C-alpha positions, 0 to 999 in steps of 0.5 A: 500500500505505501508503494502505491501511495509513492507511485501516485504522489510521483505522478502528481508531481510530474503531472502538475509540471505539465499541467501548468502549460495547458490552457484550462478549458472546463470547470466541472461539478459532478455527482453520481451514485452506484454500488461498491463491491468489496474484493480480496480480504475485505470480501472473504467469507471464511474465518481468517485474520483478514476476513472482512465478510463484506457484501456490496452496498451503495455509494454516493459521491460529489466531485470537482474537475478543472482540466484542459485538453489532456490534463487536469486536477480533481477532487472529491468526497465520497460515502460507501456502506457495506452490508456485513454478511451475517449468514456467512459469519453464522455459517463459519461459527456453526462449523467451528463449534460443530453443531453445539448450540444455535448460533445467532449473529447481529451486525450493522454495516461498514461505512467509509467516508473519503476525501481525496484529490489528485490529477486527471489524464484525459482523451481529447473530446470526440462527439461530446464524449470525454474519457478520463483516468483519475488518480487520487490520494486522500484520507478515509474515515472507516466505521466497523460495524457493531457485531454480536455473536450468541450461542444458546449453550454458551451465551455471548461468545463474540463482540465487537464495538462499532468503532471508527478508524482513520487512514490514508487512502488511494484511488484510481478510476475511469470516467466517461462524460457525455455532454448533452449541451455546453453546460450539462451532461451525464457521466459513467464512472468506475474505480478502485479504492484501498485503505487500511484503517485500525479498529479498536477491539476491547475483547480482542487479544491485542486491543485493536486490529487492522483491516485492508478494505479494498473495493470497486465502485460503479456509478452514474450521474450528471455533470455540470460545466461551471463556465463557458468552454473556450473556443 
């Protein structure tokens, strides 16, 4: 993850130098909504130290882009919620305890609020369509869901409180804009995000644990050009 941050930071510096030579053509606000899908350890549904038992959930984002023909800067804020797979978690306890007693699982959702900024690489507009690659660094505040597992014979056998954890994050995305006119348009967005917060766990052996949260997002939305394009 540190290597990812270093590479993106270097690209930001290089692009900033090139961007200074470009004539800014558009200043754009956008908003979109869609679905986020966890992957790798965050989505594992079997007991392991890194398993997150996360399932897809909604995402909403707002963004600002300032760009010329090929290069630009962008920033944004996004909120994602991921459902905790209670059925898979209960099945693992059933397997581990070998059918001893009846297990019940109660859990909330994962939540991630991220703030990010970075740069944009852009293909020149063709037939009112723009294709962009976005690279961001930022900060994410993640919330682990409250979690309780009870067994009919043993009582409460596991609890994790609803706790926040802040950490750096990296994001890379593909954005396709289609302009309906000089002012308004629609967008299709895809991205991948990674962050690794540390959560407090009073009942755990170490008192805290880190969780690598990787997820991909797909969303649609609208865009608005905040100034008249240059001729």
